[in-house]
Structures are given as C-alpha cells and as structure tokens.
N, C-alpha and C positions, 0 to 999 in steps of 0.2 A: 471400659472397665472402671476407669476412675470415677465415672458418674455414679455407678452402682455403689462404690465405696463411699462416696460423699453422701449419698442418700442414706445408707446404713448408719453412717456416723452421726448424721443429724437426728435420725430416729432414736439412736442410743442415748444421745445427750438429752433428748426430750423426755425419754422414759426416766433417766436418772434424775432429772430436775423435778418431775412430778412425784417420784418416789420420796425425794427429800422433803418436798413441801406437804405431801399428803400420803402417808403410808397406806391408807385404806384404798387408794385408787389403783395401785399397780396391776391387779388381776384383770380389771376391765380394760385398763390401758393396754396391757399385754395382748389381750384378746383382739383389741382394735388394731394394734400394730401388726400382729400376726396375720390378720385378714388383709391389711393394707399393703404389706410389703410386696406380695406378688403383683398387685396392680401397679404399684409405683415402679417396680423393676420392669414390668412389661412396657409401661409408658416410656421409661428411660430407653429401653431397647428400640422401641418404635421411633423415638426421636433420633437415636443414633443412626438408624437406617435411612432416614430421610436424606436424599441426596442434596448437596448444595446446588445453588443456581448454576454454578460453573459445570458441575457434574451432569446436571439435567440437560444443559445446552449441548455439552460435548456428546452425550449419548444420543440426543435427538439428531444431531448432525450426522452421526454415523448411520442412523436409520434412514435419514432423509436423502443423503447424497447417493444418487444412482447415475450410472453412465448414460449418455444419450443413446438413442436408438441407432443413429448413424454417426459414427465417430470419424474424426479427421484421420487420414492415413499419412499425408505428407503436408508439412507446414514449412513455409519459407519465411525466414526472419532477417531483417536488415534495418538500418545499416550502420549503427554506431557500436564500436567494440574497442576495448582498451584493457589495460591492466589497472586495477584499483590498488592503491597503496593505502591500507587502512591503519590509522594511527590515532592515539589520544590527541584531541584537538588542543586541550590546555597544555599537555606535556610538550607537544611540538612547538607551540608558540613560545613557551618558556625557553625551550632549547634555542629558538631563534632570537632570544634576548629582547623580546618585546614585553612591555609591562601592561597589566590590565588597565583598562580605562573606559572611556565613553563608548557607547554603541552607535553605529551609523551604518546604514545600508548603502553599499556602492553597487551600481549596476554593472560596472566593469572594474576589475581589480588591477592596480598599477604598482602596488608595493606590498611589503609584508605588513605595514601599518593598515592598509586597506583590508587585508585579510583579517587582521585582528579585530578591527571595528565591525566588519560585516559578520564575522563569526560570533562576536558577543551579541550583536543585534538579534540573531536567530537563536542563539543558545538561550537567551533570556525568555524567548517565546516557546522554546521546545519545538521549533519548526525546522523542517528540512529546506535546504536551498542549494542552488548550484550557480556558480559564476565563472566567467572567463577571465584568465589572467593575461594581460596584454603583453608583458615583457618576457620574451622567450628565455633570455639568460637569467633573469630574476627567478622565473619559475623553476628552471633547472637547478639553481642553487637550493631552493626550498625543497624540491623533489629529492635531491641527494640527502639533505638533512632528514627528510621523512623516512627514506629507505634505510638510513643508518640508525634511526631512533629505536631504542630497545623495545621489543614487542611488536614492531611494525610487521604487518602481514600483507602478502600479495595474493590477490584474487582475480578471477575473471571479472571484468567490468564492462560498463556500457549497457544501456537498456536492451539492445538487440541480443548481445551475447548472453546476458543474464536470463532473458526470456528463453533463448535457445537452450541454455543449460537446463532450465527447469522443464521445458518441454521434452528434452532428450532423456529425462529421468523416467519417462513413460516408454517402456520397451516396444509398444505398438506403433510408435510414431517414428517417422523418418524426418529429420530436421535439416534444412539447408540454412547456413548462416553466411551472410555476405556482409563484410565490413573490413576495415583496415586491420588485418590479423597479422601480427608480428610473430617471431619465433617463440617467445615466452608464452604468449596468449594461446598459440596453436598447441603448445604442450599442455596447457591447463584445460583445454576444452574437452568435453565428453567425446569418447571415441565414436559415438553414434552420429555426431554432427558432421555433415558434409560441408566442406569449405571450397568454393570455386577457386581454381588456381589464380585467377585474376585478382582475387581478394588478398592474396598473400603479399606482405611487404617485408623489407629487411629489418626494420626497427619497430618496436612497440610504442604505442601512445600510452602515457601514464596520466591517471587522475588521482588527486590526493583527496582522501576521505577523512575528514577530521570529526571523530566521534566524541560524544559526551554522554555521561550517565545521568539518570534521574537524580536530582538533588546535588549534582556536582557544582562546586563553587569555584570562581576565579575572581579575585578582588571582591567587588560588591555585587557581582552577577551570579545568579543561580539558575540552573536548568530545571524547569518544572517536570520535564520528562526526557527520556533518552531519545537522541536523534543524531543527525550528522550534517556537516556542511561540506560541500564538494566544490573543488575548483581545479582548473586545468588550463594549459596552453596547448590546445589540441587542434592542429591545422587540418589533418585528414578528416576527422569527424566533423570539424567545424564547417567544412565545405561539402559535407555529405558526398565525398569524392567517389564512393563506390555505388551510388544510387543507380546510375545507368547500367552498371555491371549487374547489379541485383535484378533489375527488371528484365534485362536480356537473358539472365539465367533461368527465369521462370518458365520460358517456353519449353526448355528441355526437362526441367524438374517436374513440371505439372503439379503444383501444390493444390490442395483443397482449401487452404487458408493462407493469406499473406499477413504478416505482422510487421508493421513499419514503425521505426522510432528514429530519433536523432535530429528532428527538425529544430529542437531548442538549441542545438550546438551552433547553428548558423547565426544566431543572434549577435555573437561577438564579432562578426565580420564587418559590421557597419551597414548602414541602410542601402547604399548603392549596390553593394555586392549581394546582400541577402535578397533584395528585390528581384535581381536578375536570376539568382540561383533558385529562388522559390518558384519563379515562372517555369524554369526548367524542371524542377521537381514535380510540379503539377502536371506538366506534359508527360513526364516519365510514368507517374502514377496512373494517369489516364490510359496508358498503353496496356495495363493489366486487364486481362479478360474480364468482361462484365460478370460472368457467372462465379468468379472467385472472390469471396468476401475479403475485405481489407480491414484490419484493426490498426488504429493509430495510437501509440502510447505517447502521451504528453509528458513534459517534465518542466522544472522550474524555469520561468522566463520573467523578464523585467521590462521589456520594450512593448508598450501598449500597441503601437502601430504594427509591430511585427506579429503580435498575437492576433490583432484584428485581421491582418492579411491571412493568417492561417485559418481563422474561423470562416472567412468569406470564400477562400480559394481551395483549401484542402479538406475541411470537414465535410462539405457536401459531397465529395467524391470518395469518401471512405464509409464503411458500414458500421464501424464500432470505434469508440475511443475509450481510453483508460486514463484516469487522473486522480489527484488527491485534493485535499481541501484548499491548499495554497493556490494550486493551478485553477481550480474551479472559481474561486473568488476573483483571481486576476483576469480570468476569461470574461467574467461578468463586468468587471471594471473596464476592460478594453472595448467591450461591445455595448456599454451603457445598459446592461441588463439589470435584473432584480437585485436589490441589496448592494448595488455597486458603491454606495456611499460608505459602507463599512470599511474602516481602516484595516481591520484584521478580525479574525474570529476570536471571540472571547471564550477561551476554554474549548470544550467539546462543541463542534459546529452544530447549530440548531437544525434539527431534521427538517422542519418546515421551510426554513430559508434555503437549505440545500436542495430540497425538492423543487422549490420555485425556480431556481437557477437551472436545474437539470431539464425541467419542462420547457423553459425558455430556449435553451440550446436546441432541443429537438424541434421546437416550433419554428425558430428562426433559421436554423442551419441544417435541420434534419427533415424527416418525412412524417412528422406528426400530422401534417396536413396531407391527406391521401392524394391531393392534386399536385403536390410538390414533386419536382424531378430529382431532389436530393436523395442520396443513398443512405445517409446516417440514420440508423434505427436503434442503436444500442449505446448506452454509456455505463461504464463500470466505475463507480465512485468509491474511493476508499479513504478512510481516516482512521486514526488510532482506535477509536471506540466502536465503530460500526462501519458497515459497507452497504451501499445501495446499488442495485442494478435497475436501470430505467430502460424499458424497451417499448418500441412502437408495436402495438398488437398485430399479430399475424406474421411477424418476421423472424422471431426467435422462440425456441422451446427449451425446456429443461433449465430455466433460469433460476428456479429455487435451489436446485442442486449446485448450479454455477456459483451463485453468491455465497452459499454456505461453504462450498469447497475453498473459495478464496479466503474466507474468514478463518477456516480451520488451518490452512497452511500458514497464515499470518501468525496464529497462536503457537504453532509448533516450531516454525522456522526461527522466530525471534528468540525462542528459548534454546535453539540448537538441537532440537529433538525431531524424531521422525513422526511422533504422534503427540497429541495434546496431553499434558500432565496437569490435571486439575489442581494439584497442590501448588503449582508454580504460576498460575494465571489468576486474573481477577476480572470480574465483570464491571466495566466502567460505562457502558452504554446507558442512555436514559431508558427507564422501564415504562415510561408513558411519554407520548409526544403527539404532535399534530401533523397532518398531511400537508399543511401549508402554513406560512407565517401570517397570512391575512384571511379574512372571511371570504367565502364560506370555506370552512375547513373541517376535517374529520379528526376526532380524538381517537388515538390508537394506543394499544397496550402491548408490551412485549410478553409473549408466552414462552417460558423456558422449555416446555415440553414440545412446543412447535415453534422453533426460534426464527422462522422466516415470516415476517409480517408483510402482507401483500395488500396494496390498494391501487386504485385507478384514478387518473385525472384525464378526462377526455378519452382518447384512444391510446394513452400511454400507461403502462403498468409499472409499478414500483415494487421492488423486492428488497426488504431491509433485514439484515441479520446482525446481531452484536458480534464484536470481537472479544475473545477472552485474552486480555492483554497480559503479556508476559511481565511478571513482577521484576525480574532481573534479566533483561534482554542481553544476549551475547553479541548480536550483530544486527544492526538496523538497515544496513545497505542492501539494496536489492529486494526488499520486502514488497514494494509496490509492483515490481516486475514479476515476482513470484505469484502475487495475488492475481494479476491480470492473466498470467499464463495458465494458472490453475482454473480460473474462471472460464477461459477459452476452451480448455480441454473438456470441460463438462457442458459446454454450450453446443447447440445444434441450430443451424439456420433452417428456417422453414422453407419448403419448396414454394416458389412463386409461379 
C-alpha cells in the first residue's frame, strides 16, 4: 500500500512542478499521467507479489518433501543421554568471577580458567565445541552455579536422547532409547520412548551448555553468530557404559534402523582406556544384524589418534554418518585428507572443499568403490548456511526430500517454531558454487524454486540445499541431532 502512495505522491509533485514552470503543459501532462497511473500501479502490485528468495525456497521445500515409500516402523537409539543445563555463557562466567581475557583452546578442561579461555576461543569463531572437564568436584561447583543462575533451563540432552525425542515426535514411529537415564531425564522424555530397565540409574548426568548470541560481546571478543560451548564430567556416557545393553536389547526390539552416538564422550578417558573400550564397541556394533542399517552421529573431538581410530575401525561397519563442519575438517586432518592444511573454515565453508572431503571419506572408508567391503554409503553434512547429503549410488533413495527436510527443521526449530516463518529467517548460502575446489569442476547455481542442487562425482551423488537461517535463534543446542533425525525419517535404504 505504501508503494502505491509513494508513486502517487511522486507523480503529483511532478505535475505541480511542470504546471509551475509551464502553464501550457498541464493538459497533455495530465493525459499522460492518467494513462500511466494504471500501468505504474499494476507494476507496483506485481513487484509486491513477487516472493522473496526465502519464501520461494520455503514453498518449494513444502512441495518437494515427500515421505519415502517404505518408512521405518521401529528405530533404536543409543547410547549417550543426560540433562542439559542451558545458560548464558558470558553470564555464567561472570558469575564465576572470571574476567575476559585471551582465547586458548584446551583439549581437556581442568579449571574454570580453562573453561573461560576455550569458551572465548570458540565464541570468537561462532563455532560449536564440546570438552571434558577432568575435576569432578570442580565441575560440580560450576554445575551448581549454572543451575542456580537466573534463566537457566533444564532439557533432555545427549545426542541419542535428543535424536530419540525428535524421532518420537513422529506418531508412526516406535523408538527405543538406551543410555544412562536418571529420574529427571526419564520424566522429561517423550511418552512414546521405550527405555530398557537396564538403562535406568539412580542419578542423572549433567552437561553444561554455554550459549551466546550473534554479536554478543565479552571484553574484546565478539561472536559472529549464535552458537554454544558444551562441557561435562560425565563418567557413564564417557565409557559408553550402556552400549552392550543397547545391542543386547535389539534382538527383542527388532528395529528397522539403529542410530548410534556417544563415541566422542570416550575421548576424555585417556588413550589406554579408549583404545580398549573402542575395540569392545566395534565388537558390539558388529553383532547388529547385517540387514539393519546403522547411522553414526559424530560430535566435537580433539584427539587426532582417536578420530583416526574411529575412521578406520567404526566408519566402515556403519551405513551412514552425520556431522558438522568442525567435525568434517577435523576428520580430514586426522586422516590426512583433502584440505587438511586449513587451520579452520573462513566463514561459510566452501562447498567445493566440503565436497572433496565427503568424497574422500566415502572412497577411503566407505563403499564408493563397488569392490570395497565397507558398509558406509551415506554422509549427512550440516553447517549453518547449507546442508549436503552424499550417497553412494544404488544404496539410498528419497534423499532430495531427506536433505530438504533436515534444512527445514533447522530453520523452524532454531526460531522455536513448528514451521518456517519467512519473516524471521535469512538466506546465507552461496547462490553459486563449484562441485570441487580443484579442476575439473562443475559450476553450479542455486535455484530457489527448485532448492536442492544435485550433482555426481564418480558413483557418488551430492544433494545440496540452503538453510534459511533464523535471525534471532532461541536455542541452538540439539539442532544437529534434529537435522540428522529428520533426514533419517525421510530416508529409505534401497533393497540390495
């Protein structure tokens, strides 16, 4: 409406000016204006009805996303679960009487000073990270301060529990959750979730989630985007203590899909312990029936040897993995893969570089080579601005719907909504990009009316869709888990 008024005002001023300068002109000018106004107003109306890029993408997602022909009926999820205490990171650190200062990344946290330095390190980069706090009593003191901090909130936590919660929101699914489930967590879980009695324990495990907002400042540090820093002293999840219980429960539950997470928690145990426990984990995972696909959800890690062991021993025996940009680059560094010399991503991760690493993982540790005995055929990559699903041809179907569904839930959940509100999101994905960082490479363009771009390299297909990024996110914790869960709901494994 304001556009029409503006157009009319400009025309009126023009007529007044011409009348003042040349009284003989008004009749012909009025005739011209009278004929022009309908065309101008029509043009204005047409412009007003043109959807924004965000609206075009959101509409296209709704048309594109369709359920798979054969849907999962029962999904088993394990094995890390806890209570998340979500609190303002800057606010909590100020309450702990630590001053802002220099940033430094610590692989393991031993004090509140280590927490401060590592928090600032990732806050300045707007990146998510997770660390183990070695001192039990020190952690309990910080946890009490966090729980008492004004505005602190308690939620279901742990990748397995969060994925289970998201899956359970689908009424057609029966979900088994196995992990260290204490009384408070059991109370918070969806009623549809089945918890084996062997998983129940007397006390809950707590993880502290230090959130920060886009543009938030502390001292000389400023966050480029909203994210969170997680730390815990979690012994039950740290040893994946319920893994054998989880695998044993599958025989009775008979799932169509198994989702596994929590391997990253073992990193803080030290090399001697994690080497032994990882061997036991591989043996347990190998006991899952071959016809049941396994998805592995990765999380933040810092020990290259440990990540290398996971790549060599675990990835080849699972069918699918989910990860973000930090985990993907660290995976390449640990294995000497493409672009491993990068210290960190510079802003939005380059699509070509990401694609190079995804292809390398499927070639080195997956089944990109038809002669390979590895089971890995699918990788779901997610970063703030876009998602990519990479699959070996012939093993998965409905992946355009899967990647779009994952992006759609990221857009809505970050804003705390059930559906995408185009007024509250923004397109940040590159609108043109390359299929690889090096030659030969294909130049690709994002089409908002068909927002899943598809290309192939060898016998691997890539599906990219943008994310409509929430301008003022309410909660960033669990977004990756929701993305992976939603992608799996819309995925279908092809008969072999």
